[in-house]
N, C-alpha and C positions, 0 to 999 in steps of 0.2 A: 787237812781238814777231814774229819770223820765222815765217811759216806753215810747218807741218810736213807734208811730203808722204810718203806711202808709195808707192814705185815697185816694182811687182811685175812682173818681166819676166826671162826666162831668157836673153835675148840680151845677152851681156856687153858687146860693143862698143857696142850701142845704149844700154844702161843706164848705162855709164860716161860716155858722151857727154852723155846727158840729165842725169845727176846733176851733172856738172861745170857745165853751162850753167845749170841751175836754181839751183845754189848761188851762182853769180855774180849771178843775178837776185834774190837775197835770200831764197831758200827754204832750209829745212832738209830734207834728203832722207835717208830710210832705205830702202835697197835690199834687196829680198827676191827670191831667184831662183826660188822655187816657191810653190805654194799654201800648203803647210804653214808655211813661214817667213812668208808674207804674213799668214796668220791670226794668227800670234804677234805680229807688228808691230801689227796693228790691235787685238788683244786687250790689248796693253800700254797703249793709250790715248795721248792727246795728239796724235793724227793729225787734221789738218784736211781732207785730201783724199787720195784714192787714185788713182794712175795705174796701170791694170790691163791687162796683156796677156791675150789670150784663150788663146793656146797655151802652156800651162805643162806642164812635164815630169811632174808628178804629178796632173794633173787639168785640167778645163776652167775657164777664167776665168769663164765664164758660171755655172757651178755655185758658184764662190766668191762671185760677185756675188749670186746667188740666196740663198745662206746669209746673207750680210751683210744683205740687205734684209729678212730675216725679223726682225731685231732692231734695225736701225739705219738712219738716214737720212744717214749719212756720205757726202759727195759723192764720186762716182766718175766718172772719165773713162776710157773704154775706148780703148786703142790697139792696133791689130791690122792685120795684113796682109790680113785677110779684108774685102774691100771690097764684097762682094755686098750687095744691098739686104736680103735675108733676114737676113744676119748683123747688119747695122746695126739693123734693126727689132727683132730678138730681143734685142740688148743694151739698147736703149732701153726696150723693153717690160718687161724684167726689172727695170729701175730705174737704168740708167746715166744720168748727168746730161749726158753728151756722148760722142761717138764720133769718133775720129780714125783715118783709114786711113793706114798706113805706105806709103811714106815721107812725112814732113811736115817742115816747118821748125820749129826750136826756138822761133823767135819766135811761131809760131802756137800751139804748145803752151802757152807762157807766157800768151798772150792768152786762150786757152780756160780755163786754170786761173784766171786773174784773174776772168773773167766768171762762172764757176761759183761761186767763193768769194763774190763779191758777191751772187749770187742766193740763196745758202744762208744768208747772215747774217740773223738776226732783225732786224726794224726796230728802230731805236733808240727807246727810250722818251723822251718829251719831258723836257727838263731842267727846265722850269718848268710847273707845273700851276696853272691858273686855274679856280677853282670859285666862282662868285658873286663876292663881294668878297674871297675868300681867294686868296692866291698862295703856292704852295709851291715853293721853289727846291731841287730835289733834289740839285743839285751842291754847294750850300753847306749843305744840311740846315737851311734857315731857312724859317719861315712868317710871313706878315704879312697884315694887312688894311688896305688903302689906306695903306700905309706904316708902320703901327703893328706893330712886331715882337712876335711871341709868344715868351715865355720858356718853353721846353719842355724837359722831361727827355728823355733819349734814347728811352725806350720810348713816351713820349707823342708825340714827333715821328714815330717809326716807325708808330704807330697812325694818326696823321693822314695821313701820306703814303699809306699803304695805302688808306685810305678815299677820299682825294682822287684816286687813280688810277682809281677806278671809282665816281664819284658816282652815287647812286641804287641801287647794288647792295647787297644785304643780305649781311653776313658773320656767320656763327654765332660764338659764343664759342670753339668748338673750332677753327674756321678761323683766328681771330685768334691764339689761343694757339700754334698750329702755325707760322704764318707770321712772327709777331713774336718769340715767345719760343722757338720751335723745340722745343716740348714740349707736346703736347696733354694730358699728364697733370697739368699745373698746374691749380689750382682756378679755376673761372670767376669767383670773387671778384676775382682778379687783373685780369681784363678789366673788371669792373664798376667797380673802383676807378679804373683809368686812364681809362675813359670819363667817369666823374664829374668827374675833375680837368680833363680836356681840354674837356668841355662848359663848365665854369666859365670857363676861359681864353678860349674862343671867345665866350662871352656878354659878356665885358668889352670886346670890341672895339667901337669907336665907330661901327660900321656893321652893316647886316644881313648879317653873315657867314653862311656855311653853318652848319647845325645838325646835330648827331648825333641821329638819331631811333632810338628803341627800337622794334623790330617784335616785339611779344610772341610768344613761342614760336619765334622764328626767329633774331633777332640785332640787328645795328646797321647803319645806313646813313648816309651823309653826304648831306644834302639841300641844294642851293644856295639 
């Protein structure tokens, strides 16, 4: 999917040049000429990074950045003709992820955008989880113990994967209901039934696979 950039800058020639270059480099670009339009673009959602000029006709880009940082960690690269150290420090202290002083090359802008996007991505969860003798392949939604596959219903698999991602951590029945069933209003008997069935299937593995432990008064955990 093409990363979506919000370009907030009132310099028409600069913005058109940037948008054209960035789109050729594989980005989707939405251009806003002032702070009000920029807020609307960001509020609409789906933006991966903001390229923000400081000198806007209806306000300061720093104020827009400050308001954004009050509610969001959306990556922001400030672009400005203000090259003084105090301006750069102010932008970075408020929460800019990078600061570019005009004029700069379009290649540098693309490189900076790529670097910020890479830093802002959450680390990928491992595709395969190994807990004791148990192996959970999250891409294939399969679980096995030393090559013996477990036959699991969808909710049983979801319960096992959640526990396997944090072995030793205790999950309450309410947390399991919320994360697996998406509704904490369900009866805790739903969790009890699924834990009972999953325990039985783990116990039938021909190896000392992990076991689900009941922590009385708290919940359940997967012990290697």
